[in-house]
PAVOMI-499763 format. One record per residue (C-alpha): residue in three letters; x, y, z. Coordinates in steps of 0.5 Angstrom, whole numbers, plus 2048, in hexadecimal, padded with zeros to 3 digits. Layout:
BEGIN
ALAXYZ...
END
This chain:
BEGIN
MET80D9878E0SER8069898E4GLU80798A8ECSER8029858F0LEU7FC9868F4GLN7FE9868FCILE7FF97F8FDILE7FC97D904LYS80197A909SER802977910PRO80497C915ASN809977917ASP80C977910HIS81297B90FARG812979907ARG81197F902TYR80C97D8FCGLN80B9808F5TYR80797D8EFLEU80897F8E8GLN80797D8E1LEU80D97D8DCASP80C97F8D5ASN80B9788D3ASN8059788D7LEU8089738DCSER8059748E3VAL80B9758E8LEU80B9758F0LEU8119788F3VAL8139768FAGLU81997A8FEASP81B975904LYS821978907LEU82197290CALA82196D907SER827969907GLN825967900ALA8229698FAALA81C9668F6ALA8189668F0SER8129638EDMET80E9638E7ALA8079608E7VAL80495F8E0ASN7FD95F8DEVAL7FE9588DBGLY7FC9518DDHIS7FA94A8DBPHE7F394D8DAASP7F79508D3ASP7F99498D1PRO7F89478CAVAL7F39428CASER7F893D8C6ARG7FD93F8CBPRO7FB93E8D2GLY8019408D7MET8049468D2ALA80494B8D7HIS8089478DCPHE80C9458D7LEU80E94C8D5GLU80F94E8DCHIS8159498DCMET81894B8D5LEU8189528D7PHE81E9508DCLEU82294D8D7GLY8269528D4THR8249598D0GLU82895C8CALYS82C9618CFPHE82D95B8D4PRO82D9558D0ASP8309508D5SER82A94B8D7GLY82D94B8DFGLU8309528DFTYR82A9558E2HIS8299508E8ALA8319508E9PHE8319578EAILE82B9588EFASN82E9528F3GLN8359558F3HIS83395C8F6GLY82F9588FBGLY8289588F8SER8229548F6ASN81D9548F0ASN8179508EEALA8119508EATRP80A94D8EATHR80494D8E5GLY7FD94E8E7THR7F694E8E4GLU7F79558E2GLN7FE9588E4THR8059568E3ASN80A9588E9PHE8119598E8PHE81595B8EEPHE81C95B8F1SER82095F8F7ILE8289608F7ASP82D9658FAALA82B96C8F9ASP83296E8F6VAL83196A8F0PHE82996B8EFALA82A96F8E9GLU82E9698E6SER8299648E8LEU8239698E5ASP8279698DEARG8279618DEPHE8209618E1SER81C9668DCGLN81F9628D6PHE81A95D8D7PHE8159618D5ILE8199658D0ALA81D9608CCPRO81D9598CELEU8209548CAPHE81C94D8CAASP8229498C8GLN8209438C3ASP82493E8C7LEU8219418CEVAL81A9408CBASP81A9398CBARG81E9388D1GLU81A93C8D6ARG8149388D3HIS8179338D8ALA8179388DEILE8109398DDGLU80F9318DCSER8139308E3GLU80E9368E6PHE8089328E4SER80B92C8E6LEU80C92E8EDLYS8059308EELEU80292A8EBLYS8009278F2ASP7FF92D8F5ASP7F792D8F8ILE7F79358F7ARG7F99358F0ARG7F492E8EFTHR7EE9328F2TYR7F09388EEGLN7EF9348E7VAL7E99318E9GLN7E69388EALYS7E993B8E3GLU7E59358E0THR7DE9368E4VAL7DE93E8E2ASN7DB9418DBPRO7E093E8D6GLU7DF9458D2HIS7E29498D9PRO7EA9498D9PHE7EA9468E0SER7E99408DCLYS7F09408D9PHE7F693B8DCSER7FA9408DFVAL80193D8DFGLY8039398D9ASN8079338D8LEU80B9308D2GLU80592E8CFTHR8029358CELEU8089388CCSER80A9328C7GLY80B9338BFASP8109368BBGLN81493A8C0THR8169408BAGLU80E9418BALEU80D9418C2ARG8139468C2ALA80F94A8BDGLU8089498C1LEU80C94B8C7LEU80F9528C4ASN8089538C1PHE8059528C8TYR80A9578CBLEU80895C8C6SER80195C8C6HIS80095C8CETYR80695F8D1SER8069678D1ALA80896C8D5ASN80196F8D6LEU7FF9688D9MET8059688DETHR80696B8E5LEU80D96C8E8CYS80F96D8EFLEU81696F8F1VAL81896F8F9ALA81F9718FBPRO823975900LEU82397B8FBPRO8209818FALEU81A9828F6THR81D9868F1GLU8229818EFLEU81D97B8EFGLU81997F8EALYS8209808E6LEU8219788E6ALA81A9778E4GLY81A97C8DEGLU8219798DCPHE81F9728DCPHE8189718DBASN8169768D6SER8189728D0ILE81396D8D1GLU80E96D8CCASP8079708CDARG80396C8C8GLN7FD96F8CBLEU7FA9688CCTHR7F39678D0LYS7F19618D4GLN7EB95E8D0TYR7E99588D4PRO7E29558D2ASP7DC9588D6VAL7D99518D7PRO7D794E8DEILE7DC94A8E2TYR7D69458E3GLN7D19438DFALA7CA9428E2GLU7CB93A8E2GLN7D193B8E5LEU7CE93E8ECGLN7CA93A8F1THR7CF9348F0ARG7D39308F4ILE7DA92E8F2ASN7DD9288F5ILE7E59288F5ILE7E99228F7PRO7F09248FAILE7F79218FALYS7F8923902ASP7F3921907GLN7EE927908LYS7E7929909ARG7E5930907VAL7DF933904ALA7DF93A901ILE7D893D900THR7D99428FAPHE7D59488F8SER7D694C8F2LEU7D79538F2PRO7D99598EEALA7E095C8EDILE7E295F8F4ASP7E79648F2PRO7E19698F2TYR7E09688FATYR7E79698FDLYS7E596F900HIS7E096C905LYS7E2965904PRO7DB962906LEU7DE95B904THR7E395C90APHE7DE95E90FILE7DA95890DSER7E095390DHIS7E1956914LEU7DB954917LEU7DA94D913GLY7E194B915TYR7E094D91DGLU7E2947921GLY7E0949928HIS7DA94692CGLY7D3946927SER7D7947921LEU7D694291BLEU7DD93F91CSER7DB93E923TYR7D593B922LEU7D793691DLYS7DD934921ASP7D9933927ASN7D592E923GLY7DB92A920TYR7D992D919ALA7E0931918VAL7E793291AASN7E8939917LEU7E593F912SER7E794490EALA7E294990AGLY7E494E905GLY7E994A900GLY7E89498F9VAL7EA94A8F2ASN7E99518EFGLY7EA9558E9TYR7E895A8E4ASN7E09598E5PHE7DF9548EALYS7E19528F1ASP7E094B8F5PHE7DE94C8FCASN7E0946900ILE7DD943907SER7E393E907ILE7E293890DGLN7E693390FLEU7E292D911THR7E2927915ASP7DF920913LYS7D9922916GLY7D9929913VAL7D992590CLEU7D392190EGLU7CF927910LEU7D192C90BASP7CA92E90ATHR7CA930911VAL7D0934910ILE7CE93890AASP7C793990ECYS7CC93D914ALA7CF94190FPHE7C994490CGLU7C6945913TYR7CD949915LEU7CC94D90EGLU7C594E910LEU7C7951917ILE7CC955914LYS7C795890FTHR7C2959914GLN7C595B91AALA7CD95D918MET7CC964914GLN7CE96891AGLU7D496D91ATRP7D796B920ARG7D896491DTYR7DB967917GLN7DF96C91BGLU7E396691FARG7E5963919ALA7E796A916ASN7EB96C91CLEU7EF96691CLEU7F1968915LYS7F296F917LEU7F796D91CALA7FA968918PHE7FB96E913LYS7FD973918TYR80396F91BGLN80496B914GLU80B967915GLN810968910ILE81196290BLYS817961906PRO818965900LEU81795F8FCASP81095D8FFLEU80E9658FFALA80F9668F8SER80C95F8F5HIS8069618F9LEU8059688F7SER8069678F0ILE8009628F0ASN7FC9678F4MET7FD96C8EFHIS7F89688EAHIS7F39688F0TYR7F396E8F4ASP7F29768F2VAL7F99798F3GLU7F897C8FAASP7F69768FCLEU7FC9728FAVAL7FF971901PHE7F8972905GLY7F496E900ASP7F4967904TYR7F396A90BLYS7ED96F908MET7E696E90BASP7E297490AGLY7DC97290ELEU7D696D90EASN7D396E907VAL7CC96A909THR7CA96A902GLU7D09678FFTHR7D1962904LEU7CA960904ASN7CA95F8FCILE7D095A8FDLEU7CD956903ASN7C69568FEMET7CB9528F9MET7CD94D8FETHR7C79498FDPRO7C69418FBSER7C49438F4ASN7CB9478F3MET7CF9418F6ARG7D493C8F5ILE7D69368FAGLN7DD9338F9ILE7DE92D8FDILE7E592A8FESER7E6923901PRO7E991D900LYS7E29198FFLEU7DD91C8FAGLU7DA91A8F4THR7DE91D8EEASN7DC91C8E6ASN7E29218E3GLN7E99228E3ALA7EC9298E2ALA7F192A8DDTRP7F892B8DETYR7F89298E6HIS7F39238E5THR7EF9258EBPRO7E99208ECTYR7E39258EDGLN7DB9258EBMET7D792B8EALYS7CF92A8EBSER7C992F8EDILE7C79308F4PRO7C092D8F4GLU7BA9328F5GLU7B892F8FCLYS7BF9318FFLEU7BF9388FCALA7B89398FEARG7BA937905TRP7C093C905ASN7BB941903GLN7B7940909VAL7BB94390FASN7BA942916ILE7C094591AARG7C1940920ALA7C2943927GLU7C9941928LEU7CC945922THR7CD94C924LEU7D1952922PRO7D7954925THR7D795992BGLN7DB95F92CASN7E295E92CPRO7E695F932PHE7ED95F930ILE7EC96492AILE7EF96B92CSER7ED971928ASP7F4974928SER7FB97292BVAL80297692CALA80997392DARG80C976933VAL81297B932GLU817977937LYS81D976933SER82196F934GLU82696F939THR82A969935LYS82C96892EVAL82A96192EPRO82595C933VAL82895B93AILE82595693FVAL82195A944SER81E954948GLN82194E94AGLN82194894FPRO82394194FGLY81F93E949TYR81D944945ARG81F94A942ILE81C95093FTRP81F95593AHIS81D95C938ARG81E962934LYS81A968933ASP81996A92CASP81A97192AGLU81B971922PHE81596E91FASN810973923VAL80A96E924PRO80696C92ALYS807965929GLY80B95F92CHIS80E95892BLEU80E953930TYR81194D930LEU811947935SER815941934LEU81393B939ASP818935939SER81792F93BILE81B92893BGLN81492593AALA812929934ALA81692592ESER81A91F932SER81691A92DPRO81291A927ARG80C91992CASN80E91F930ALA80F92392AALA808921928LEU80592292ETHR80892992FARG80592B928LEU7FE92892ATYR7FE92C930VAL80093392CGLU7FA931927MET7F593092DLEU7F7936930LEU7F793B92AASP7F0938929TYR7EE939930LEU7F0940930THR7ED942929GLU7E694492CTYR7E9948932THR7EE94B92ETYR7EB94D927GLN7E9954929ALA7F095592BGLU7F3953925VAL7EE957921ALA7F095D924GLY7F795C922LEU7FA958928SER7FC951925TYR80094B928ASN803945926ILE80593F92ATYR80993A926PRO80E934928HIS815934927GLN81B92F929GLY81B931930GLY814932932ILE80F938930THR80F93F92ELEU80A94492FHIS80A94A92ALEU80695092CTHR805957928GLY80195D927PHE7FF96392ATHR802964931GLY7FC967935LYS7F9960935GLN7FE95B934GLU7FF95A93CVAL7F795893CLEU7F8953936LEU7FE95093AALA7FA94F940LEU7F494C93DLEU7F9947939ILE7FC94593FGLU7F6944943LYS7F394093DALA7F993C93CARG7F993A943GLU7F2938943ARG7F393293EASN7EC93193DPHE7ED92C937THR7E6928936GLN7E6921932ASP7E392492CARG7E892992BPHE7ED92492CASP7EB91F927LEU7EA925922ILE7F1928923LYS7F4921923ARG7F191F91DGLN7F392691AILE7FA92691CLEU7FB91E919ARG7F7921912ASN7FD926912TRP802922913TYR80091C90FASN7FF922909GLN80692490ATHR80891D906ARG804920900ALA808927900LYS80D9288FBPRO8139248FBILE81792A8FCSER81392C902GLN814925905ILE81B925904PHE81C92C907THR81892990DSER81C92390ELEU82392790ETHR82192A915VAL81E923917SER824920915LEU829924919GLN82592791FLYS825922924ARG81E924927SER81B925920TYR81791F91DGLU81391D916PRO80C91F916PHE80A918915ARG80E91691BMET80A91A91FALA80491891CGLU80591191EGLU806913925LEU800918925GLU7FB912923SER7FB90F92AILE7FB91592ETHR7F5917933LEU7F391D936ASP7F691A93DASP7FC919939LEU7FC921937HIS7FA92393EASN80091F941HIS80592293CVAL80392993EARG804928945SER80B925944PHE80C92A93FTYR80C930944GLU80F92C94ALYS81692F948ILE816935944HIS81B93A941LEU81894193FGLU81C94593AGLY81894C938LEU819952934VAL815958934TYR81695D92FGLY81296492DASP80E969931TRP80F966937LEU81396993DVAL818965941SER814966948GLU80E963944VAL81295D942GLN81595C949VAL80E95B94BLEU80C956946GLY812952948LYS81095294FARG80995094DLEU80C94A948GLU81194894EHIS80B947952ILE80694394DLEU80C93F94CSER80E93D953LEU80693B954VAL80793594FSER80F93494ESER816934950PRO81B93794DSER81F934948ARG825935943GLU82493693BSER823930937GLU82892D933ARG82892E92BGLU82C928929PHE82E928922VAL83292391EASN83992591CLEU83B922915SER842923916GLY84691D913ARG840919911GLY84191A909THR83B91B905LEU835918908MET82E917904ARG827916906GLU822914901LEU81A916903MET815912900VAL8109178FCTHR80B9168F7HIS80C91C8F2GLN80E91C8EBASP8149218ECSER81A91F8F0SER81E9238F5ILE8249248F8ILE8279288FEVAL82F9288FFTYR83192B906TYR83892E908GLN83992F910ALA83E934913ASP842930919SER84193691DALA83C93C91FTHR84194191EPRO84094891AASP846946916MET842940914MET83C944913ALA83F94990ELEU84294390APHE83C93F909SER837946908LEU83C948903LEU83D9428FFASN8369418FEHIS8359498FCTHR83B9488F7MET8389418F4SER8309428F4SER82F9468EETHR8349428EAPHE83193B8EDPHE82A93E8EBHIS82C9408E4GLU83093A8E2LEU82B9348E5ARG8259388E4THR82593C8DELYS82B9398DALYS82A9318DCGLN8229328DDLEU82392D8E3GLY81C92F8E6TYR8199368E9MET81B9358F0VAL8229368F0GLY82793A8F5THR82C93A8FAGLY82B93D901TYR82F93F907LEU82B93B90DPRO82E93B914LEU82B936918ASN82B936920ARG83093C91FTYR83593891APRO83693B914GLY83493690EMET833937906ILE82E933902PHE82D9318FATYR82692F8F8ILE82292D8F2GLN81B92A8F1SER81C9278EAPRO8169258E5THR81C9228E0CYS82291F8E4GLY82291A8EAPRO82691B8F0LEU82D9188EDGLN82D91D8E7LEU82B9238ECLEU8319218F1GLU8369218EBALA8339278E9ILE83492B8EFASP83B9278F0GLU83D92A8E9PHE83B9318EBILE83F9318F2ALA84592E8EEASP8459338E9PHE8439398EDASN84A93A8EFTYR84C93D8E8ALA8469418E8ILE8499458EFLEU8509458EBGLN84C9498E6ILE84994E8EATHR84D9558EAASN84F9588F1GLU84A95D8F0GLN8459588EFTRP8479548F5GLU84795B8F9LEU84095C8F7THR83D9558F8LYS8409568FFGLN83D95D900GLY83695A8FDLEU836955903ILE838959908ASN83295E906GLN82D958907VAL83095690DMET83095D910GLU82995F90DHIS826964911ASP820961915SER81A964912ASN815963918LEU81496191FLYS81295A91DTHR818959919ARG81D95C91EGLY819958924GLN81A952920ARG82195391FTYR822954927TRP81E94E928SER82394A923SER82994D926ILE82794A92DGLY82594392AASN82C943927LYS82F94592EASP83294C92ATYR831950931GLU83595692EPHE830956929ASN836957924GLN837951920ARG83595591AGLU83B95A91BLEU84095491CVAL83E950916VAL83F956912GLU845957915GLU847950912ILE84495190BTHR84995790ALYS84F95390BLEU84D94D907THR85194D900ARG84F9498FASER8559448FCASP851943903LEU84B9408FFILE84F93C8FALYS8539398FFPHE84D937903MET8499348FDMET84F9308FCLEU85092D903LYS84892D905MET84492C8FEARG84792A8F8SER8489238FALYS84291E8F9HIS84491B900SER843922903ASP84092290AARG839924908LEU832921908VAL82E920902LEU82691F902PHE82291D8FCTHR81C91A8F9THR81B9168F3GLY8159188EEGLU8119148EBASN8139168E4HIS81A9148E6GLN81A90D8E9GLN81D90A8E3GLN82390E8E3GLU82990C8E7ARG82890C8EELEU82C9118F3THR82F90C8F8SER83590C8FEASP838908903LYS83690E908MET82F90E907ILE82B91090DTHR82590A90EASP82490B915LEU823912917ARG82291191EASN82990D91FPHE82C91291BLYS82A91891FGLU82C914926THR833911924ALA835918920ALA83A91D923LYS836923925PHE83792A926ASN83492D92DTYR83293492E
END
């Protein structure tokens, strides 16, 4: 084994890293993380759908699925998933263009046992003949799930309009059609694909654990040295992604959802060689600027666009698409040529005036600070990210590569800008009303590709920069450096440091994560916020108008790492502000000042209103499972409403209505706040006084808004059907606790933890009911709950409910078969999940804020729940299920949709069908808090 070069890491990173190569040429990165509460592993294989045989689209993806379903050493197809789940972990995988990534996390004390199971995927998978046929249907379900997904539909058009000799043109997902034929032959092809593409020298492994590097090195050698090195090399065809006739083209695409967007795409070479100087990051930074004089600001002022992003696009071994993606208004669609004029003018501005070191250093400095005060992420996310980085960066840059900006390379940057020309461009426009003459395979997307007329290309080549377009001025919010204060926290949890009638501020000084950052939450409760669908629509409109109005004033602060969000909730609105503490107060003062101005114009009102209406109406075209998840909270929370219902109200709302609503919203306010991070008590007390003064100018104190929540006790099985146009059916079965107590939280979370992997294995893997299959612990308004959910291309809601009920009825026997040792391990796995150490300032801040929202003012709910979990026996679970879940008349709520494919099947009906949701919510018994 060879020692690594020195891996560059953040001064704020307590971890230790070591790179090595095993005898079989497997590249390994070991990460010793003494603070991690779990261990994680990730294997990134340099194989993706680019490697699919032409005759078998989706083969790489199919193989990814099959590797989970049993190995020679561990033949049971559900064993791996159950083992990970039992020990408090999680696992997943994905197949991309050139890489496939497998990853999991688990309790550290069983890391060796989990690696034994995981490594066998790459040593001796079984490819069980029976499972080959079954798993094809899982691929079909996954394909079916995204049939009406506009991202997939657009992606397929892109694949059909590139060079057919380039592997990007291949259909990536696969389905029953591409994986059809003799199943014995398919298994033979699968095995051949595995043997000819999976090799140790094409794999990168990352192990993260609270174990010494020497021990991790032993584990890597013990379990992964047996992976065969077949000494394979990658040989993708050396052909361009676009043929000459596929450039200088306009591609029209009709979406399912109502959206209007243009992507101006430039074809560039592979970007990995540029990572040290990041010229594209610099160019995107300037193009994506949103302050006064920016490309977006000009397009918004003229009513052409709503938002803009720069730099996205597909990339791979010999190509990179650089996109300027613009969300257009109706006017912008009509004036598309002018929008593109402006984009080329701004590119010319960058090319001729922006090659200045200070501009580059502003962006570099932000990355330098982000790296210096890099916040820790979960071992699972870290392992997955680093295993992919190993395919792209030099060894010393495996951690630092994402942040590295080694100075402005003018030649490199200008070479790239000189490729951003009309002759090297494609325009992709997505809008409901466009000419089309083609339909994409698999997803049936209507599209048209045609050459851009010469006169338009000539127009865009003649660039005259309009006076309104200017480069950003120096950013006053960027700090060259910052240091966290050394003061220790005087309390173990947040405490109230400022309180008067109508407001209360909590605070805790962080002394663990050592970053000069803060998280500031301010929740404004108003009785007017969501007392009716109309008021809820007005509150949402107010938030969107406010965010839109603030953008130009706050963009530079956001660029400098000071971010904020404003969002509505059942009782009012919340402001969450985060970033480096040196300038947080400046940004907060700016936000408050601008929010009080409320200079909303009729033009922006019309535009934002149309945008919200479009989003709400588009939700009726979302996946069935997404729609019923939304409807679950809407059905139970008194002050939550269906998007379609709010849209009906919003249609008639005027600018005057909005101003009147804002006035009444602020008449009586209750403010609850949390300041956590690098803030001192004295600073928060001063802030509290300032907020109290501002509130006193516009409002009088109020109590918190009530969050009323439907009580299902004694109601039996209630059902509600949603009318959704989709080929699949979907269902959610929700069980609700009758009290918000630690023992109920323990019971429901343990029930879910015990059931989840078995439910997945039985209903997805064995019965192949669908791709989206699972259970979840779901607390709503503090009350614990549990859900079972399925979206199915094969069965209607009646069959799905019968399958769920049958599973619940049989599960008692499964619990009885668990040994005492397994039961205790299962409980310990859940306890480890509940008590997982907060990995960074953000996670801890979110937990504190949730505790305040849940009235957990001692901040010890986790500990109380764990105490109850330790007491629970198998008989407690069985008794609860017998009493509360096994009957088809149990207290529960069943939400479902009937797919187009299942209209002829027997219907799911009930004499307890909710047909008038408003009346149901008005008359139902409620929990209050």
